[in-house]
DOTOR-628198 format. One record per residue: residue in one letter; x, y, z of N, C-alpha, C in turn. Coordinates in steps of 0.2 Angstrom, whole numbers, padded with zeros to 4 digits, always signed. Example, Ala and Ser with C-alpha at 12.3 -4.5 7.8 and 13.67 -1.06 7.14 Angstrom:
% residues 2
a+0066-0028+0039+0062-0022+0039+0066-0016+0039/s+0064-0011+0035+0068-0005+0036+0064+0000+0039/
END
This chain:
% residues 213
m+0155-0236+0315+0148-0236+0314+0144-0234+0320/g+0141-0228+0320+0137-0226+0326+0130-0229+0326/r+0127-0229+0332+0121-0232+0333+0115-0227+0330/r+0111-0230+0327+0105-0227+0324+0100-0225+0329/a+0096-0220+0328+0091-0218+0333+0086-0224+0334/l+0083-0225+0340+0079-0230+0341+0071-0228+0340/r+0068-0233+0338+0060-0232+0337+0057-0231+0344/k+0052-0227+0344+0048-0225+0350+0045-0232+0353/i+0045-0232+0359+0042-0238+0363+0034-0237+0364/d+0030-0241+0362+0023-0241+0363+0022-0239+0371/p+0019-0234+0373+0018-0232+0380+0013-0237+0383/t+0009-0240+0380+0004-0245+0383+0008-0252+0384/l+0014-0253+0382+0017-0259+0383+0020-0260+0390/d+0018-0266+0393+0020-0267+0400+0027-0270+0400/l+0032-0266+0402+0039-0269+0402+0041-0272+0409/s+0037-0272+0414+0038-0274+0420+0041-0282+0421/g+0038-0286+0416+0040-0293+0416+0047-0294+0413/h+0050-0289+0410+0056-0290+0406+0061-0286+0407/f+0060-0280+0411+0065-0275+0412+0067-0275+0420/c+0073-0275+0422+0075-0275+0429+0081-0269+0429/e+0082-0267+0435+0087-0263+0437+0092-0267+0441/l+0098-0266+0440+0103-0270+0444+0103-0269+0451/g+0100-0263+0453+0100-0262+0461+0094-0266+0464/q+0090-0270+0460+0085-0274+0463+0088-0281+0465/f+0094-0282+0463+0097-0289+0464+0101-0288+0471/t+0102-0294+0474+0106-0295+0480+0111-0300+0479/p+0116-0301+0483+0121-0306+0482+0118-0313+0483/s+0112-0313+0486+0109-0320+0487+0105-0322+0481/w+0105-0318+0476+0100-0319+0471+0101-0325+0467/g+0096-0328+0465+0096-0334+0461+0092-0333+0454/a+0094-0336+0449+0090-0336+0443+0083-0338+0444/q+0082-0343+0448+0075-0345+0449+0070-0340+0452/d+0073-0335+0455+0069-0329+0458+0067-0325+0453/l+0070-0325+0447+0068-0321+0441+0064-0324+0436/f+0065-0330+0435+0062-0334+0430+0057-0339+0433/g+0057-0340+0439+0052-0345+0442+0053-0352+0440/r+0059-0354+0439+0061-0361+0437+0068-0362+0438/n+0071-0368+0438+0078-0370+0438+0080-0372+0431/a+0083-0368+0427+0085-0370+0420+0092-0367+0419/p+0095-0370+0414+0102-0367+0412+0101-0359+0410/l+0106-0356+0413+0106-0348+0413+0111-0346+0408/e+0110-0342+0403+0115-0339+0399+0114-0331+0399/v+0120-0328+0400+0121-0321+0401+0124-0318+0395/e+0121-0312+0393+0124-0308+0387+0126-0301+0390/v+0132-0299+0389+0135-0293+0392+0134-0288+0386/g+0131-0283+0387+0130-0278+0381+0125-0280+0376/s+0118-0280+0378+0113-0282+0374+0111-0278+0368/g+0113-0271+0368+0111-0267+0363+0103-0267+0362/k+0101-0268+0356+0094-0268+0354+0091-0275+0355/g+0094-0280+0358+0091-0286+0360+0090-0291+0355/l+0093-0291+0349+0092-0296+0344+0094-0303+0347/f+0100-0303+0350+0102-0310+0352+0097-0313+0357/l+0095-0309+0362+0091-0311+0367+0084-0314+0364/e+0081-0310+0360+0075-0312+0357+0076-0319+0353/t+0081-0319+0348+0082-0325+0344+0084-0331+0348/a+0088-0330+0353+0091-0336+0357+0086-0339+0362/s+0082-0334+0365+0076-0337+0369+0071-0340+0365/l+0070-0338+0359+0065-0342+0355+0068-0349+0353/a+0074-0349+0351+0077-0355+0349+0078-0360+0354/l+0079-0358+0361+0081-0362+0366+0076-0361+0372/p+0070-0363+0371+0065-0361+0377+0066-0365+0383/q+0071-0370+0383+0072-0374+0389+0078-0370+0393/h+0081-0365+0390+0086-0361+0393+0083-0354+0395/d+0086-0351+0400+0084-0344+0402+0090-0339+0400/f+0088-0333+0398+0093-0328+0395+0092-0322+0399/l+0098-0319+0402+0098-0313+0405+0103-0309+0402/g+0101-0303+0399+0105-0298+0396+0106-0292+0401/i+0112-0289+0400+0113-0283+0404+0116-0277+0399/e+0113-0271+0400+0115-0266+0396+0116-0259+0400/v+0121-0256+0399+0123-0250+0403+0118-0244+0401/s+0116-0244+0394+0112-0238+0392+0105-0240+0394/h+0102-0235+0397+0095-0236+0400+0090-0236+0394/k+0091-0232+0389+0086-0232+0383+0087-0238+0379/y+0093-0241+0378+0093-0247+0375+0091-0253+0379/a+0091-0253+0385+0089-0258+0390+0081-0258+0389/r+0078-0252+0389+0071-0252+0389+0068-0254+0382/f+0072-0252+0377+0071-0254+0370+0071-0262+0369/t+0076-0265+0372+0076-0273+0372+0070-0276+0376/a+0069-0273+0382+0063-0275+0386+0057-0275+0382/a+0056-0269+0378+0050-0269+0374+0050-0274+0368/r+0056-0276+0366+0056-0281+0361+0054-0288+0364/l+0056-0289+0370+0055-0296+0373+0047-0296+0375/a+0045-0290+0377+0038-0290+0379+0033-0291+0374/r+0035-0288+0368+0030-0289+0362+0030-0296+0360/r+0035-0300+0361+0035-0307+0360+0032-0311+0366/s+0031-0308+0371+0029-0312+0377+0034-0317+0379/l+0040-0316+0379+0045-0321+0380+0046-0322+0388/p+0044-0328+0390+0045-0329+0397+0052-0331+0400/n+0057-0333+0395+0063-0335+0397+0069-0330+0395/a+0067-0323+0395+0072-0318+0393+0070-0312+0397/r+0076-0309+0400+0075-0303+0404+0081-0298+0402/i+0080-0292+0403+0086-0287+0402+0087-0283+0408/v+0093-0282+0410+0095-0278+0416+0098-0272+0414/h+0096-0266+0417+0100-0260+0416+0105-0259+0421/g+0111-0259+0419+0116-0258+0424+0123-0260+0421/d+0128-0260+0426+0135-0261+0424+0136-0269+0424/g+0138-0271+0418+0140-0279+0418+0145-0281+0422/l+0150-0277+0424+0156-0279+0428+0153-0280+0435/r+0149-0276+0437+0146-0277+0444+0141-0283+0444/l+0138-0284+0439+0134-0290+0439+0138-0296+0440/f+0143-0297+0437+0148-0303+0437+0152-0303+0444/r+0154-0297+0446+0158-0297+0452+0154-0298+0458/e+0148-0295+0459+0144-0295+0465+0138-0299+0465/i+0135-0301+0459+0128-0304+0459+0128-0311+0457/l+0131-0313+0451+0130-0319+0449+0134-0324+0453/p+0131-0330+0455+0134-0335+0459+0139-0339+0456/d+0143-0342+0460+0148-0347+0457+0145-0353+0454/r+0148-0354+0448+0145-0360+0444+0138-0360+0443/g+0135-0354+0441+0128-0354+0440+0126-0352+0433/v+0131-0351+0429+0129-0349+0422+0132-0354+0417/a+0128-0356+0412+0129-0361+0407+0133-0358+0401/a+0132-0351+0400+0136-0348+0394+0136-0341+0395/v+0142-0337+0393+0142-0330+0393+0143-0328+0386/h+0140-0323+0384+0140-0320+0377+0142-0313+0377/v+0148-0312+0374+0150-0305+0373+0151-0304+0365/y+0147-0300+0363+0147-0298+0355+0148-0291+0354/f+0154-0290+0351+0155-0283+0348+0156-0278+0354/p+0160-0279+0359+0160-0274+0365+0164-0268+0362/d+0163-0263+0366+0166-0256+0364+0174-0257+0364/p+0177-0256+0358+0184-0257+0358+0189-0252+0361/w+0186-0246+0363+0190-0241+0366+0196-0240+0362/w+0196-0237+0357+0201-0237+0351+0207-0234+0354/k+0207-0228+0358+0213-0225+0360+0217-0229+0365/k+0224-0229+0364+0228-0234+0368+0227-0232+0376/r+0226-0226+0377+0226-0224+0384+0219-0226+0387/h+0214-0228+0383+0208-0230+0386+0207-0237+0386/r+0212-0241+0383+0211-0248+0383+0210-0252+0389/k+0212-0248+0395+0211-0251+0401+0203-0252+0403/r+0199-0248+0399+0192-0248+0400+0188-0254+0397/r+0192-0258+0393+0189-0263+0389+0186-0268+0394/l+0180-0271+0391+0177-0276+0395+0181-0282+0397/l+0184-0285+0391+0188-0291+0392+0194-0290+0395/s+0194-0289+0401+0200-0288+0405+0202-0294+0409/e+0207-0295+0413+0209-0301+0417+0204-0301+0422/p+0202-0296+0426+0197-0297+0432+0191-0299+0429/f+0188-0297+0424+0182-0299+0421+0182-0306+0419/l+0187-0308+0416+0188-0315+0413+0188-0320+0419/e+0191-0318+0424+0192-0322+0430+0185-0323+0433/d+0181-0318+0433+0174-0318+0435+0170-0323+0431/v+0171-0322+0424+0168-0327+0420+0169-0334+0421/v+0175-0336+0422+0177-0342+0424+0174-0344+0431/r+0173-0340+0436+0170-0342+0442+0163-0343+0441/v+0159-0339+0437+0152-0340+0437+0150-0346+0432/l+0154-0348+0428+0153-0353+0423+0152-0360+0426/v+0147-0364+0424+0147-0371+0427+0153-0375+0423/p+0155-0381+0426+0160-0385+0422+0158-0386+0415/h+0162-0385+0410+0161-0386+0403+0156-0380+0401/g+0155-0375+0405+0152-0369+0402+0156-0365+0397/r+0152-0361+0393+0156-0358+0387+0156-0350+0387/l+0161-0348+0385+0162-0341+0383+0162-0339+0376/h+0157-0335+0373+0157-0333+0366+0159-0326+0366/f+0164-0325+0362+0167-0318+0361+0168-0317+0353/w+0164-0312+0351+0165-0310+0344+0166-0302+0344/t+0170-0300+0339+0172-0293+0338+0173-0292+0330/d+0173-0286+0328+0175-0284+0322+0182-0280+0322/v+0185-0280+0328+0192-0277+0329+0197-0282+0330/k+0201-0283+0325+0206-0289+0325+0211-0288+0330/e+0213-0282+0332+0218-0281+0337+0215-0283+0344/y+0209-0281+0345+0205-0283+0351+0205-0290+0352/f+0203-0293+0346+0202-0301+0346+0209-0304+0348/e+0214-0302+0345+0220-0305+0346+0223-0304+0353/t+0223-0298+0356+0225-0297+0362+0221-0301+0368/t+0214-0301+0366+0210-0305+0371+0212-0312+0371/l+0213-0315+0365+0215-0322+0365+0221-0324+0368/d+0226-0319+0367+0233-0320+0370+0232-0319+0378/l+0228-0315+0380+0227-0314+0387+0224-0321+0390/i+0219-0323+0387+0216-0330+0389+0221-0335+0389/a+0225-0336+0384+0230-0341+0383+0235-0341+0389/r+0237-0335+0391+0242-0334+0396+0239-0334+0403/k+0233-0332+0405+0231-0331+0411+0225-0334+0414/i+0220-0336+0409+0214-0338+0411+0213-0345+0409/p+0210-0349+0414+0209-0357+0413+0203-0358+0409/l+0203-0357+0402+0198-0358+0398+0201-0362+0392/e+0198-0367+0389+0200-0371+0384+0198-0368+0377/g+0202-0367+0373+0200-0364+0366+0206-0360+0364/p+0205-0355+0359+0198-0354+0356+0196-0359+0351/f+0190-0361+0351+0187-0365+0345+0184-0360+0340/q+0185-0362+0334+0183-0358+0328+0175-0359+0328/v+0172-0353+0326+0165-0353+0325+0164-0351+0318/p+0161-0355+0314+0160-0354+0307+0155-0349+0305/e+0156-0345+0300+0151-0340+0298+0145-0343+0295/q+0139-0342+0297+0133-0345+0294+0130-0340+0289/s+0127-0342+0284+0123-0338+0279+0117-0336+0282/a+0115-0329+0281+0109-0326+0284+0104-0327+0278/e+0098-0330+0280+0093-0331+0276+0088-0325+0276/h+0088-0321+0281+0084-0315+0281+0087-0310+0285/t+0084-0304+0285+0087-0298+0288+0089-0298+0296/l+0085-0303+0299+0086-0303+0307+0090-0310+0308/d+0092-0313+0303+0096-0320+0304+0103-0319+0305/y+0105-0314+0311+0111-0313+0313+0111-0314+0321/r+0117-0314+0323+0118-0315+0331+0116-0308+0334/t+0118-0303+0331+0116-0296+0334+0115-0291+0328/h+0112-0285+0330+0112-0280+0325+0119-0278+0322/f+0123-0278+0327+0130-0275+0325+0133-0280+0320/e+0132-0287+0321+0135-0292+0316+0132-0290+0309/r+0125-0289+0309+0122-0288+0303+0125-0282+0299/r+0126-0276+0303+0129-0270+0299+0136-0272+0297/t+0140-0275+0301+0147-0277+0299+0147-0281+0293/r+0143-0286+0293+0143-0291+0287+0140-0287+0281/l+0135-0283+0281+0133-0280+0276+0138-0275+0273/h+0142-0272+0277+0148-0268+0275+0154-0272+0272/a+0153-0279+0272+0158-0283+0270+0164-0283+0274/d+0164-0281+0280+0169-0281+0285+0170-0288+0288/p+0176-0290+0290+0177-0296+0294+0174-0296+0301/v+0172-0302+0303+0170-0303+0310+0174-0309+0313/y+0177-0307+0319+0181-0312+0322+0177-0316+0327/r+0177-0322+0327+0173-0326+0332+0177-0331+0335/s+0175-0332+0342+0179-0337+0346+0174-0340+0351/e+0175-0346+0353+0172-0349+0359+0177-0353+0363/f+0175-0352+0370+0180-0355+0375+0176-0360+0379/v+0179-0365+0382+0175-0369+0387+0179-0369+0393/k+0175-0369+0399+0178-0369+0406+0181-0376+0407/l+0187-0377+0409+0191-0383+0410+0187-0387+0416/
END
């Protein structure tokens, strides 16, 4: 399923409070520099249209949410979504999620990492480009606080199974814990837009949650 065209962003909308470039960050960066407070930080890799960032930041105002998106136009679209709701505890970063974890996020500084429907890189010769590789997962463990959580969902069974096998063999995370599917009461009552499209097509979604030992 390809991505649909995005709605145009209101040119009068100020995105400066919700949009960042990865180049603005330094290795000494702390979440309090961005959000102006010391609160549990949750990070989403690949935010797409920003549905998770919007709904999660509304549901948990006591947490801060940082998304990263490699597509500039999708990052700006997400920023506009957050700006329209004037959400003080959510930001989107345009840039490479691997670099964010490898170079910027501090040790034991993240309460939860969210990875929903990452690119499966279908061709076998391209699978080395998958996000959920051993080096990335090692960085996830490094940045998570004790008992911090990794949430991983996909609609690709092979990707799900190989990732769970990799974690079981190489990564010190406890799990997987099952995540039951919840009924959607309205059109935006999904974790992401991709989950909504997948479920409306009656395709399965594979969900897992892990906890740092």
